[in-house]
N, C-alpha and C positions, 0 to 999 in steps of 0.2 A: 263529265268522269275523268280523273287523274289518268296517267299515264301506267301506273301501276294497276290501276281497276281493268282498264283497256287489256291490258297484258293476260291478266287472270281470264278475262272472257275468253278472248282469243285461243290460248291455251284447253281450257275446257270447252268450247266447240271442237278443235280440231282434235282432243281425247276423245270426243262424243263418238265422233264421226270416225274415227278410226277403228275404235272396238266394236263400233255398231255394225260398219261393214266386214269384220272379221267375223262377228256372231252370226249374220247373213247368209256370207258363204260358206262358212263350215258346218252351221246348222244345216242348210239345205242339204249339201253334200252328204252328211253323216244322216239322215231322214234317209234318202234315197238310197243310200244302202242298206238301212234297216228295213225299210216298208216299201211292199209296190204296190200293195192293196192302196185304191184311193181315198177309201171311207177312213182307213188307218192313217193312211197319210195326212188327211184333211185334219183330224183328230191330234197327231203330232205338231202339224202346222200351229192349229189353236194353241195348244199348250205352252208350245214354244213363244209362240205371241206375248201371251198371258206373261209367263216367266221372262222374257225380255224385258216387258214391263213393269214386271215386279224388283227384278233387280237395278235396271236404269236407274226406274224412281228412287229407289233406295239410295242408289249413288249417288245421284243428283243430289236430293235431299241433305245424304250425309253430308255433303261437298258445299251446297249451300247454305246451311247452317253451320257448319266452321267458318266458312267467310264473313255470313253474316255475323254471326259472335268475335268475329276477330275486327270488323269493321265497327261492331258497338263498342267493343270494348276498347278500341282507338278513337273513336269520338268523347266514350266518357274521361277519357286521360287528356283527349286536348281540352274539353270542355273545363276538365278541373287544373289543367294547366293556364288555361285562360281566365280562369277565376282567381288563381294564383296570382295570375302575372297583372289582373285588373285590380288586384287586392294592394300589391306591391308599387302599383301606376298610383294608387290614391294615399296609401300611407307615405309616400316618399317625402323628403322635405324641397325635392327639385321639382322645380316647373316640367312637367310634361307636353308638348302640341306635338298632335299630327296634323300634317298637311298634305292636300293632294296634289295635281299635276301641276294643278291652277294657283298653287299656293293659299287654299281656303282652308281653314279650320275643320278639321275631320273629327278631333275629340281635345281636351280640355281640362288636365284634372284639377283636384281641390288644392294644389301648390299652385299653380298657375292662377288660379281665379283667387286666391291670396298675395302673389306675388304681383299682379297686374290691376286687380280691384275688377274685370270683366268677368260676369257669370258666364258658365259655359252656352247657354241658351245665348244669350247676347252676341256671340261670335263664331258658332256653328255656319258652317257656309259661306263666313266672310273672309275677306283679305286678311290676312294677319296684319289686326291693328297694334298689336305691340312695336311694331319698325317705324322710327320715326324716318319723315320725310329726308332730311338729310342722310339717314341711313340706308336708303331703298337702294340706292346702286351695290353698295357694298354688299347689302343681305342678297341681291341677286346673286352676285357672286359667288357666293358662298354654298345658296343654294344651288346653283348650277353644277357647282363641283360635286354636291351630293347627289344629285340625279347621274350624275356621269359615271356616280360608284364610288366615289373619294368618299372616306369616313373623315368628318371632322371631329378633331377634338379641342376642348378646351381653347378654344377660341375667344379674345375678350373682346365685347361688342357692346355698343350704348343699344337701351331699349326704353322705352315709355311704357308709365301705367294709364288706366284712365282719366289719373288727374292731369295728364300732360307731364309728370315730374319724368324724367329721366334715371336711368338705373343702368351702374354698369355690372354687366351680367359674364359668366363664362359659358359658351356655348357650345355643344356636340352635336354632329348632325350623322342620321345614318338614314340608309333609304330603305323602304317597305316593299317587300316583291310579292306578287300573287303566286299561285304554286307552279304556274308556268314559267316562273323568274321575270318576267315582267316588274318595271317600277310603275309603281302605284303612286307615292308618295313619298315624304320624309317626317321622319321623327326628331324633335329636336328637344334636348335636354338643357334644361338654364338653371344657374344657380346665381343668385344676387350675392357679387363680389365689392358692392360698393362698399360697406362696412370694414372689409380687407383692406381694399385698396386707399380708402380714407388711414388705417393706421399703417399702410406702407409709406404713404405719402407724411404724415407727423414724423413716421421713425426717420424719414428719408430727412424733413427737417431738421430734427434733433440730433442727426448725425454730421450735420454740417452749419449748425447755430450754437453760439453758445448758450447754455440755459440761461445762466443769469442777467445779460444785456441784451440778447435777441440778436445782436448782430452775428455774424459769421464766425466761426471757432477753426482752431490752427488748423486740424485737417483741411479745411476747405480751402485755407490761404496758401497752404503748399501747393494742394492740387492745380489751385490756379497760377501759381511760378512756374508748376509743369509747365503746362497749357501754354502759357505764355512765352516760356522758352524755347517751345517749338513750333512758333508762328513766327509771323514776318511783322516787327513793329519798328517803326523807324528810332522808339527811341521810347524808355519806359521809367517810369520815376515809382518813387516805396518812400514813405514816410513812417517812420517807428516814434510810437508816444509811448512815454513811461509815466504813471501817474506818481506824484510825488509826494511824500508823506503818508502813504497809504496803513503803513504799519502803527504810526503815529494815531490815526482814527481806532485799528482795530484794537491798540493796545488800549486807549484810552475811553473809546466810548463801545467799544464791540464791535463785532464784525459784521451787527446787521447796517450799522452805520457804516462801516468800510465798502458794504456792498453797495449800499447807496450811491456813494462816490464815485464806485465804476459805473456803474448804470449810469451816471450823470457824465462820466467821460466818455461813454459811447455815445451817446445821444448829442453832445457836443462835437465832437468829432464827425461822427456821422451826418450832422446838419452842414456839413461844410465840403460834401460831396455830391454827384448824382448820385441816381438808384444803382445805374449800371457798376459803380468804381466799387471795387472790391475794399470792405472796410470789416477789419476782424478782432477779435481779441485771441493773441495768441499766445498769452502767459497770465500768473496772476494778478498784476499791475500795467501789464503789457499789451499795446496794441497797435496794429500797422494795417497800412493802406498800400494799394496798388495802383499804379494810373500808366497804362498802357498808351503808348502812343503819346504822349506828354514829355515836353522838353525844361530846360531847368527853369525856363523862366514861369512855365503853368506849374511846377512843383512848386518853387519859392512863393509864388501866389496862393496856394492852399495852406502851405504854411504860416501864411499873415494871417487866411482866414481862420485858422485854427486858434490861433493867439487871438485874432478878434473875439471869436466865440466864446473864448476861456473867460476875456475879461469881461464881456457882457453878462455872462453867468454867473461871476464872481459880484457883479452889480447888482444883477435882481434876487441871489439868491440871500436868503436872512440866515442862511444856517451852515451850510456845507461852504467850502471854500476849494476851489480846484486849482491845483499845479501841476503844469505835466513839462519833462522835460523831453524835447522835441529833435529829432534828426532825421535827414533827408540825404536819398541819392540818385541821381538819375545817369542811365545809360545811353551812348550814344551807338543807335545803333544794336548788335546783336550780343547780347553778354549771359555769362552765369547768375542766375537769380541768385544762388547762395551767395555769390560775391558782391551783389548788388547789396543783397539785405545785410551783409556785415558791413561795408561801409555806413550805410544809414545806422545801423543799430551803435559802430561806434562814434559815430558821430551824435546819436543820441547820449550817450555815456560822457561822452564831451562836456555836453550841457548838464548834462545831472553833474558831475564830478566840479563842477563851476558853483552849480545851484547850493551846494552843501558845503563846499569851500567861505561862501558867503552868506554861512550859516540860514539856510534854507528852514530847515527845521525850528531853530528859532523864530524866525519872521511868522510861521505857519502857525506858531503856539500862540504869539503875541495878537494875530490876526483872529483865531478861533476864540481867545479872551475879550477881545473885544467886541466879537458880537456876540459875547452873551450865549457862545455855543450849547453850554449844556442845557439852560434854560427854553433853547429854541426847541431841543429833543425833547424836552418834558412837555413841551405845549403841544409838536406831533403826535407824541404817544395820547 
């Protein structure tokens, strides 16, 4: 019986005792005053008793009838609310799972069946099967917080389906209490965010990589420059490369050919460095490489590797011919990255000016003509 029901019973009992006592005391005194004959007094006592039974019975009936009607109405309202809640639980696209104090499954909605693959009949009474072994400790910590009364909102966790495939889900947890307020379990609401996380990762990749060449973009390069500048590095090397004659390719053969040349340049440069080195396209035809903790000898060797890789590409390519102007700079100790970049960029332009001074474009045109570049493009198409 609820606290509210117990209180009602106590009040009703005390009220009955109080009014019944008043009736007995005062009715007997009143009868003693109006009747002295024993027979008359007996008849009045009988009438009084019958009247007492009728009145108290009527009052008790009215009170109980009202109480039961209210209780029935409340039960109907609760039943209707439960039906609406159950309908909502089954209709929601969110997986809803209830667990007891021992983390055994008490309920499992249709969305949970769809998300994880188990039917409700397969998991009822079992330890929650959606938690991978590697996530058990973290899940226990979350559940302990929930059992302690803390509501968990939108925790990003890893769960598994019946096939053993992992899912990234957003998890919210709240406790289930009985009418006395004691914790009897928890309800977990889960949303599959695997596709959302994949899109976020794709967007993050696109925000940091050049869409044409696939290497890092200028935004990431500048971010790394700031990171390196605030770090502790004995020396930092920087290389700047600029593709020669890109306009010639674009004007004479179309931008698709110019794009192919840029892709080739990116791959040639990237092949000369480790995966951890930052190789980025920082402009239309300009590339740059960051080399933390690299001295002048290491940077000069990197410069030579780029030259060798470029020559090898030109030997093996039957169509595209790659020419790049390259400049580099090395800072000993702490240095401003923008200053270092300017030195490397200036050195690159010195080499480019020398290239054009020596009629670099004319040489490129003659090389392309000797390679029958136009015929090669038609064959590729």
